[in-house]
Every structure is written in structure tokens, then in C-alpha cells.
N, CA, C and O atoms as a MOPAC input file, in Angstrom:
PM7 MOZYME 1SCF
protein

 N     -8.19600 1   -10.48400 1     3.32300 1
 C     -7.15300 1   -11.39400 1     3.72700 1
 C     -6.26000 1   -11.75600 1     2.53100 1
 O     -5.03900 1   -11.85300 1     2.65600 1
 N     -6.89800 1   -11.95200 1     1.37300 1
 C     -6.11600 1   -12.30700 1     0.18100 1
 C     -5.14100 1   -11.18900 1    -0.19600 1
 O     -3.98900 1   -11.45600 1    -0.54000 1
 N     -5.60200 1    -9.94500 1    -0.12900 1
 C     -4.72300 1    -8.82100 1    -0.46400 1
 C     -3.57400 1    -8.70900 1     0.53200 1
 O     -2.43400 1    -8.43900 1     0.15100 1
 N     -3.87900 1    -8.91600 1     1.79400 1
 C     -2.86000 1    -8.87900 1     2.84600 1
 C     -1.82400 1    -9.97900 1     2.60800 1
 O     -0.62100 1    -9.72800 1     2.67700 1
 N     -2.28700 1   -11.18300 1     2.33000 1
 C     -1.38300 1   -12.30000 1     2.06600 1
 C     -0.57400 1   -12.08200 1     0.79800 1
 O      0.60600 1   -12.42700 1     0.74200 1
 N     -1.20700 1   -11.50900 1    -0.22200 1
 C     -0.50600 1   -11.21300 1    -1.47200 1
 C      0.63800 1   -10.23100 1    -1.22900 1
 O      1.74800 1   -10.42600 1    -1.72400 1
 N      0.36100 1    -9.17800 1    -0.46600 1
 C      1.41000 1    -8.21800 1    -0.15800 1
 C      2.53800 1    -8.87400 1     0.64200 1
 O      3.71200 1    -8.70700 1     0.31000 1
 N      2.19100 1    -9.61400 1     1.68400 1
 C      3.21700 1   -10.24600 1     2.51500 1
 C      4.05400 1   -11.24100 1     1.72100 1
 O      5.25900 1   -11.35800 1     1.94500 1
 N      3.43100 1   -11.94600 1     0.81100 1
 C      4.16600 1   -12.86800 1    -0.05100 1
 C      5.13300 1   -12.09400 1    -0.95100 1
 O      6.28600 1   -12.49200 1    -1.12100 1
 N      4.65500 1   -10.98900 1    -1.52500 1
 C      5.51300 1   -10.15300 1    -2.37300 1
 C      6.70300 1    -9.64000 1    -1.57400 1
 O      7.83900 1    -9.68700 1    -2.04700 1
 N      6.44400 1    -9.15000 1    -0.36200 1
 C      7.51900 1    -8.59200 1     0.45600 1
 C      8.52100 1    -9.66500 1     0.87100 1
 O      9.72900 1    -9.42700 1     0.82900 1
 N      8.04400 1   -10.82800 1     1.26700 1
 C      8.93100 1   -11.92400 1     1.65800 1
 C      9.83800 1   -12.32500 1     0.48100 1
 O     11.04000 1   -12.52800 1     0.65600 1
 N      9.25200 1   -12.43400 1    -0.70300 1
 C     10.01000 1   -12.78400 1    -1.90100 1
 C     11.05700 1   -11.70600 1    -2.20900 1
 O     12.20400 1   -12.02000 1    -2.52500 1
 N     10.65500 1   -10.44100 1    -2.11500 1
 C     11.58000 1    -9.33900 1    -2.39500 1
 C     12.73700 1    -9.33700 1    -1.39700 1
 O     13.88600 1    -9.11400 1    -1.77900 1
 N     12.44100 1    -9.58200 1    -0.13500 1
 C     13.49800 1    -9.60900 1     0.87900 1
 C     14.47900 1   -10.75600 1     0.64200 1
 O     15.68600 1   -10.59000 1     0.82100 1
 N     13.96600 1   -11.90700 1     0.24200 1
 C     14.83700 1   -13.04000 1    -0.06700 1
 C     15.76100 1   -12.70500 1    -1.23800 1
 O     16.95700 1   -12.99300 1    -1.20100 1
 N     15.19000 1   -12.09600 1    -2.27300 1
 C     16.00400 1   -11.72000 1    -3.44200 1
 C     17.02800 1   -10.66100 1    -3.06200 1
 O     18.16200 1   -10.70000 1    -3.54100 1
 N     16.64800 1    -9.71900 1    -2.21300 1
 C     17.57900 1    -8.69600 1    -1.75500 1
 C     18.72100 1    -9.32800 1    -0.97300 1
 O     19.88500 1    -8.97900 1    -1.17100 1
 N     18.39200 1   -10.24400 1    -0.10000 1
 C     19.40500 1   -10.91700 1     0.70800 1
 C     20.42100 1   -11.65200 1    -0.16400 1
 O     21.62000 1   -11.62000 1     0.11400 1
 N     19.94300 1   -12.31100 1    -1.21600 1
 C     20.82900 1   -13.06500 1    -2.10600 1
 C     21.75000 1   -12.15700 1    -2.91600 1
 O     22.83000 1   -12.57900 1    -3.33100 1
 N     21.33200 1   -10.92200 1    -3.14300 1
 C     22.08600 1   -10.05800 1    -4.04700 1
 C     22.75000 1    -8.86400 1    -3.37900 1
 O     23.35300 1    -8.04200 1    -4.06900 1
 N     22.66100 1    -8.74200 1    -2.07300 1
 C     23.20100 1    -7.55400 1    -1.41700 1
 C     24.65900 1    -7.68700 1    -0.99600 1
 O     25.29700 1    -6.68400 1    -0.67700 1
 N     25.18700 1    -8.87500 1    -0.98900 1
 C     26.57800 1    -9.07400 1    -0.58500 1
 C     27.50600 1    -8.81900 1    -1.77600 1
 O     27.43200 1    -9.53400 1    -2.77500 1
 N     28.38000 1    -7.80700 1    -1.68100 1
 C     29.24700 1    -7.46400 1    -2.81500 1
 C     30.47000 1    -8.38200 1    -2.92900 1
 O     31.61100 1    -7.91900 1    -2.91500 1
 N     30.21700 1    -9.67200 1    -3.04100 1
 C     31.29100 1   -10.65000 1    -3.13000 1
 C     31.15900 1   -11.38600 1    -4.45300 1
 O     30.05500 1   -11.71000 1    -4.89000 1
 N     32.28100 1   -11.64100 1    -5.07600 1
 C     32.28400 1   -12.38900 1    -6.31600 1
 C     33.12000 1   -11.68600 1    -7.36400 1
 O     33.65800 1   -10.60400 1    -7.13000 1
 N     33.22100 1   -12.31700 1    -8.52000 1
 C     33.97200 1   -11.69500 1    -9.60800 1
 C     33.12800 1   -10.58400 1   -10.23100 1
 O     31.97700 1   -10.37900 1    -9.84600 1
 N     33.69500 1    -9.88600 1   -11.17300 1
 C     33.01000 1    -8.71700 1   -11.73600 1
 C     31.69500 1    -9.09800 1   -12.42600 1
 O     30.73200 1    -8.33300 1   -12.38900 1
 N     31.65300 1   -10.25600 1   -13.04500 1
 C     30.41900 1   -10.70100 1   -13.69800 1
 C     29.32800 1   -10.95800 1   -12.66600 1
 O     28.17800 1   -10.55800 1   -12.85100 1
 N     29.69500 1   -11.62000 1   -11.59000 1
 C     28.72100 1   -11.91600 1   -10.53500 1
 C     28.22100 1   -10.64000 1    -9.86300 1
 O     27.03300 1   -10.51400 1    -9.56900 1
 N     29.12000 1    -9.70500 1    -9.62400 1
 C     28.73200 1    -8.43400 1    -9.00400 1
 C     27.84200 1    -7.63300 1    -9.95500 1
 O     26.87600 1    -7.00800 1    -9.51700 1
 N     28.15600 1    -7.64800 1   -11.23600 1
 C     27.30500 1    -6.96700 1   -12.22600 1
 C     25.91100 1    -7.56800 1   -12.24600 1
 O     24.92000 1    -6.84300 1   -12.33000 1
 N     25.83100 1    -8.87600 1   -12.17000 1
 C     24.54300 1    -9.56100 1   -12.14500 1
 C     23.74600 1    -9.17800 1   -10.89100 1
 O     22.53700 1    -8.95700 1   -10.95500 1
 N     24.44000 1    -9.10300 1    -9.76200 1
 C     23.77000 1    -8.70500 1    -8.51900 1
 C     23.26300 1    -7.26700 1    -8.62000 1
 O     22.17100 1    -6.95700 1    -8.14200 1
 N     24.03400 1    -6.41100 1    -9.22600 1
 C     23.63100 1    -5.01800 1    -9.38200 1
 C     22.37100 1    -4.92100 1   -10.24700 1
 O     21.46400 1    -4.14500 1    -9.94500 1
 N     22.32000 1    -5.70200 1   -11.31000 1
 C     21.12600 1    -5.72400 1   -12.16400 1
 C     19.91700 1    -6.18500 1   -11.34500 1
 O     18.84200 1    -5.59500 1   -11.44200 1
 N     20.08900 1    -7.22800 1   -10.54700 1
 C     18.98200 1    -7.73300 1    -9.73000 1
 C     18.52000 1    -6.69400 1    -8.70400 1
 O     17.32500 1    -6.57800 1    -8.43600 1
 N     19.46000 1    -5.94300 1    -8.13300 1
 C     19.09700 1    -4.88900 1    -7.18200 1
 C     18.30800 1    -3.78000 1    -7.87200 1
 O     17.37200 1    -3.22800 1    -7.29300 1
 N     18.68000 1    -3.45700 1    -9.09600 1
 C     17.93000 1    -2.44700 1    -9.85300 1
 C     16.52300 1    -2.94000 1   -10.17000 1
 O     15.57200 1    -2.15900 1   -10.15300 1
 N     16.39000 1    -4.22300 1   -10.45700 1
 C     15.07200 1    -4.80800 1   -10.70200 1
 C     14.22100 1    -4.70300 1    -9.43800 1
 O     13.05000 1    -4.32900 1    -9.50200 1
 N     14.80800 1    -5.03000 1    -8.30500 1
 C     14.08100 1    -4.92400 1    -7.03600 1
 C     13.62900 1    -3.49200 1    -6.77600 1
 O     12.50600 1    -3.25600 1    -6.33100 1
 N     14.49600 1    -2.56000 1    -7.05300 1
 C     14.14700 1    -1.15600 1    -6.85500 1
 C     12.99800 1    -0.74900 1    -7.78200 1
 O     12.10300 1    -0.00700 1    -7.37800 1
 N     13.02600 1    -1.22800 1    -8.99600 1
 C     11.96600 1    -0.90500 1    -9.95600 1
 C     10.63300 1    -1.54300 1    -9.56000 1
 O      9.57700 1    -1.07600 1    -9.98700 1
 N     10.67100 1    -2.58800 1    -8.76000 1
 C      9.45100 1    -3.27200 1    -8.33700 1
 C      8.83000 1    -2.66400 1    -7.07800 1
 O      7.75800 1    -3.09600 1    -6.65500 1
 N      9.48000 1    -1.67800 1    -6.47900 1
 C      8.93300 1    -1.04700 1    -5.27700 1
 C      7.52500 1    -0.47800 1    -5.48300 1
 O      6.67900 1    -0.64200 1    -4.60400 1
 N      7.24400 1     0.18400 1    -6.60700 1
 C      5.87400 1     0.68200 1    -6.80200 1
 C      4.82100 1    -0.43500 1    -6.78500 1
 O      3.70400 1    -0.23000 1    -6.30900 1
 N      5.17300 1    -1.59500 1    -7.29500 1
 C      4.24800 1    -2.73600 1    -7.26300 1
 C      3.93900 1    -3.11700 1    -5.81200 1
 O      2.78800 1    -3.37100 1    -5.46000 1
 N      4.96900 1    -3.15200 1    -4.98900 1
 C      4.76400 1    -3.46100 1    -3.57100 1
 C      3.91300 1    -2.41100 1    -2.89200 1
 O      3.05300 1    -2.73500 1    -2.07200 1
 N      4.14900 1    -1.14500 1    -3.23000 1
 C      3.35800 1    -0.06500 1    -2.63900 1
 C      1.88800 1    -0.20400 1    -3.03000 1
 O      1.00300 1     0.01000 1    -2.20200 1
 N      1.62600 1    -0.56000 1    -4.28900 1
 C      0.24400 1    -0.76600 1    -4.73200 1
 C     -0.42300 1    -1.91800 1    -3.97600 1
 O     -1.58900 1    -1.82500 1    -3.59200 1
 N      0.31700 1    -2.98600 1    -3.77100 1
 C     -0.22800 1    -4.13200 1    -3.03600 1
 C     -0.51800 1    -3.74400 1    -1.58900 1
 O     -1.55700 1    -4.11100 1    -1.04100 1
 N      0.39500 1    -3.00700 1    -0.97500 1
 C      0.17800 1    -2.55100 1     0.39400 1
 C     -1.01900 1    -1.61800 1     0.46600 1
 O     -1.86500 1    -1.76200 1     1.34800 1
 N     -1.09700 1    -0.67200 1    -0.44400 1
 C     -2.22000 1     0.27200 1    -0.45000 1
 C     -3.55700 1    -0.45200 1    -0.58600 1
 O     -4.52500 1    -0.10700 1     0.09200 1
 N     -3.60900 1    -1.44500 1    -1.45400 1
 C     -4.84400 1    -2.20700 1    -1.64400 1
 C     -5.22500 1    -2.94100 1    -0.35400 1
 O     -6.39800 1    -2.97900 1     0.01600 1
 N     -4.24000 1    -3.51900 1     0.32300 1
 C     -4.50900 1    -4.21800 1     1.58300 1
 C     -4.97400 1    -3.23600 1     2.65300 1
 O     -5.86600 1    -3.55300 1     3.44000 1
 N     -4.37400 1    -2.04700 1     2.68800 1
 C     -4.77500 1    -1.04300 1     3.67900 1
 C     -6.21100 1    -0.58500 1     3.44400 1
 O     -6.99000 1    -0.46600 1     4.39000 1
 N     -6.55800 1    -0.33100 1     2.20000 1
 C     -7.92600 1     0.10300 1     1.87100 1
 C     -8.92600 1    -0.97800 1     2.26500 1
 O     -9.93000 1    -0.69500 1     2.91900 1
 N     -8.65200 1    -2.19900 1     1.87000 1
 C     -9.57900 1    -3.28700 1     2.18200 1
 C     -9.63500 1    -3.53000 1     3.69000 1
 O    -10.69300 1    -3.86200 1     4.22300 1
 N     -8.51500 1    -3.37000 1     4.37300 1
 C     -8.51700 1    -3.51600 1     5.82900 1
 C     -9.39500 1    -2.47500 1     6.49800 1
 O    -10.14000 1    -2.78700 1     7.42700 1
 N     -9.31000 1    -1.23300 1     6.02600 1
 C    -10.17000 1    -0.17200 1     6.57500 1
 C    -11.64000 1    -0.47100 1     6.30700 1
 O    -12.48800 1    -0.26000 1     7.17400 1
 N    -11.93900 1    -0.95700 1     5.11800 1
 C    -13.31800 1    -1.31900 1     4.78100 1
 C    -13.80800 1    -2.45500 1     5.68400 1
 O    -14.94900 1    -2.44100 1     6.14700 1
 N    -12.95700 1    -3.41500 1     5.92400 1
 C    -13.31800 1    -4.55800 1     6.75100 1
 C    -13.57300 1    -4.12400 1     8.19300 1
 O    -14.46200 1    -4.65500 1     8.86000 1
 N    -12.79700 1    -3.16800 1     8.66300 1
 C    -12.96200 1    -2.69300 1    10.04000 1
 C    -14.34400 1    -2.08300 1    10.27100 1
 O    -14.81700 1    -2.04000 1    11.40600 1
 N    -14.97700 1    -1.62300 1     9.23300 1
 C    -16.31500 1    -1.04200 1     9.37900 1
 C    -17.38000 1    -2.09300 1     9.67800 1
 O    -18.45500 1    -1.76800 1    10.18400 1
 N    -17.07600 1    -3.36300 1     9.36200 1
 C    -18.11200 1    -4.38700 1     9.50200 1
 C    -17.77500 1    -5.47900 1    10.51800 1
 O    -18.57500 1    -6.39100 1    10.72900 1
 N    -16.61500 1    -5.39800 1    11.14100 1
 C    -16.24500 1    -6.41000 1    12.13700 1
 C    -16.27500 1    -5.78900 1    13.52000 1
 O    -16.37300 1    -4.57000 1    13.66200 1
 N    -16.19100 1    -6.63300 1    14.54000 1
 C    -16.20700 1    -6.09500 1    15.89500 1
 C    -14.87900 1    -5.42500 1    16.23100 1
 O    -13.90400 1    -5.54000 1    15.48900 1
 N    -14.86000 1    -4.73200 1    17.34400 1
 C    -13.71200 1    -3.90400 1    17.73400 1
 C    -12.43900 1    -4.73300 1    17.88000 1
 O    -11.37100 1    -4.31600 1    17.43100 1
 N    -12.54600 1    -5.90100 1    18.50500 1
 C    -11.34600 1    -6.72700 1    18.70700 1
 C    -10.74000 1    -7.18100 1    17.38200 1
 O     -9.52100 1    -7.15200 1    17.21100 1
 N    -11.59100 1    -7.60000 1    16.44800 1
 C    -11.09400 1    -8.01900 1    15.13600 1
 C    -10.46500 1    -6.84300 1    14.39200 1
 O     -9.44600 1    -6.99200 1    13.71800 1
 N    -11.08200 1    -5.68500 1    14.52500 1
 C    -10.54500 1    -4.49000 1    13.87500 1
 C     -9.16900 1    -4.14900 1    14.43300 1
 O     -8.27700 1    -3.75100 1    13.68400 1
 N     -8.99200 1    -4.30200 1    15.74100 1
 C     -7.68700 1    -4.02100 1    16.34900 1
 C     -6.61300 1    -4.95200 1    15.80900 1
 O     -5.48000 1    -4.53200 1    15.57300 1
 N     -6.97000 1    -6.21200 1    15.61600 1
 C     -6.02100 1    -7.18500 1    15.06100 1
 C     -5.67000 1    -6.80400 1    13.62900 1
 O     -4.50000 1    -6.82600 1    13.24700 1
 N     -6.67200 1    -6.45600 1    12.84300 1
 C     -6.45100 1    -6.06500 1    11.44800 1
 C     -5.55200 1    -4.83600 1    11.38800 1
 O     -4.57700 1    -4.81000 1    10.63600 1
 N     -5.87900 1    -3.83100 1    12.17100 1
 C     -5.08500 1    -2.60100 1    12.16300 1
 C     -3.64500 1    -2.85800 1    12.61100 1
 O     -2.71100 1    -2.29300 1    12.04200 1
 N     -3.46100 1    -3.70200 1    13.62300 1
 C     -2.10900 1    -4.02300 1    14.10200 1
 C     -1.29900 1    -4.73800 1    13.01400 1
 O     -0.13700 1    -4.41000 1    12.77700 1
 N     -1.92500 1    -5.71300 1    12.36100 1
 C     -1.22800 1    -6.46000 1    11.30800 1
 C     -0.88200 1    -5.56700 1    10.12400 1
 O      0.21400 1    -5.65600 1     9.57000 1
 N     -1.81700 1    -4.70900 1     9.73900 1
 C     -1.55500 1    -3.80600 1     8.61500 1
 C     -0.47700 1    -2.78400 1     8.96100 1
 O      0.36400 1    -2.46200 1     8.12200 1
 N     -0.49700 1    -2.27500 1    10.18200 1
 C      0.53200 1    -1.31700 1    10.59800 1
 C      1.90800 1    -1.97800 1    10.60400 1
 O      2.89500 1    -1.36800 1    10.19300 1
 N      1.97300 1    -3.21500 1    11.06600 1
 C      3.24800 1    -3.94300 1    11.07000 1
 C      3.74600 1    -4.16500 1     9.64400 1
 O      4.94000 1    -4.03100 1     9.37400 1
 N      2.84200 1    -4.50000 1     8.73700 1
 C      3.22200 1    -4.71200 1     7.33500 1
 C      3.69300 1    -3.41300 1     6.69700 1
 O      4.67300 1    -3.40200 1     5.95200 1
 N      2.99800 1    -2.31800 1     6.98700 1
 C      3.39900 1    -1.01900 1     6.44100 1
 C      4.77500 1    -0.62600 1     6.95200 1
 O      5.59500 1    -0.11000 1     6.19300 1
 N      5.03400 1    -0.86500 1     8.23300 1
 C      6.34500 1    -0.54100 1     8.79800 1
 C      7.43800 1    -1.42300 1     8.17000 1
 O      8.53900 1    -0.95600 1     7.87800 1
 N      7.11200 1    -2.68700 1     7.97500 1
 C      8.07000 1    -3.60300 1     7.36000 1
 C      8.40400 1    -3.16300 1     5.93000 1
 O      9.55700 1    -3.23700 1     5.50600 1
 N      7.39300 1    -2.70700 1     5.19600 1
 C      7.64300 1    -2.21400 1     3.83700 1
 C      8.49600 1    -0.94900 1     3.87700 1
 O      9.41200 1    -0.79600 1     3.06900 1
 N      8.20500 1    -0.04400 1     4.80500 1
 C      9.00100 1     1.17900 1     4.93300 1
 C     10.46100 1     0.83900 1     5.23300 1
 O     11.37100 1     1.46200 1     4.68700 1
 N     10.68000 1    -0.13100 1     6.08600 1
 C     12.04900 1    -0.53800 1     6.40900 1
 C     12.73600 1    -1.19200 1     5.21700 1
 O     13.94200 1    -1.04300 1     5.02400 1
 N     11.95700 1    -1.91700 1     4.42400 1
 C     12.51100 1    -2.56400 1     3.23400 1
 C     12.87700 1    -1.54200 1     2.16500 1
 O     13.94100 1    -1.62000 1     1.55000 1
 N     11.97500 1    -0.58000 1     1.95400 1
 C     12.19100 1     0.36800 1     0.87400 1
 C     13.09000 1     1.48800 1     1.33500 1
 O     13.39300 1     2.39500 1     0.56100 1

């Protein structure tokens, strides 16, 4: 659960930062600053992938020891998070 929450927190933060910097409005200094922030976000994608991968591995491990209904919930949540990351990246 901690790994899942860590990934979702990372993704939520990244999306907020992307939203703040994706609008190409402002003077040249402001646009340059936004471009730098977008490059930083792009460079942080591997970190997000590592967090997602860790959550997926732990989710699969957890599914081995929980009942079928709980496993279905875990798999659904992880699949939704993976899709959300794919859409973000």
C-alpha cells in the first residue's frame, strides 16, 4: 500500500507541475522558466517508472496471499495507475 501511495503521490505532484508549466503564455523569461521545468519533469519520468514498477511487483506478491476479491481490487487499482502513468508520459 505504501508503494502504491508513493507512486500515486509522485504522479499527482508531477501532473500538477505539468499543468502549471504547460501553458505557453508569458514573457520570454517566464516561458524559458516553464521550458526548464518541463525538461525537469521529463527527466523525472524514470523515477516514476521505478515507483510504478515497485508497486506492481509488490501488488503481484500481495495477490498471492490475499483472497480473490482483494486481489481483483489490487489488480484493478494497479492497472488504472499504470494506464494513468502511460497517459502522463
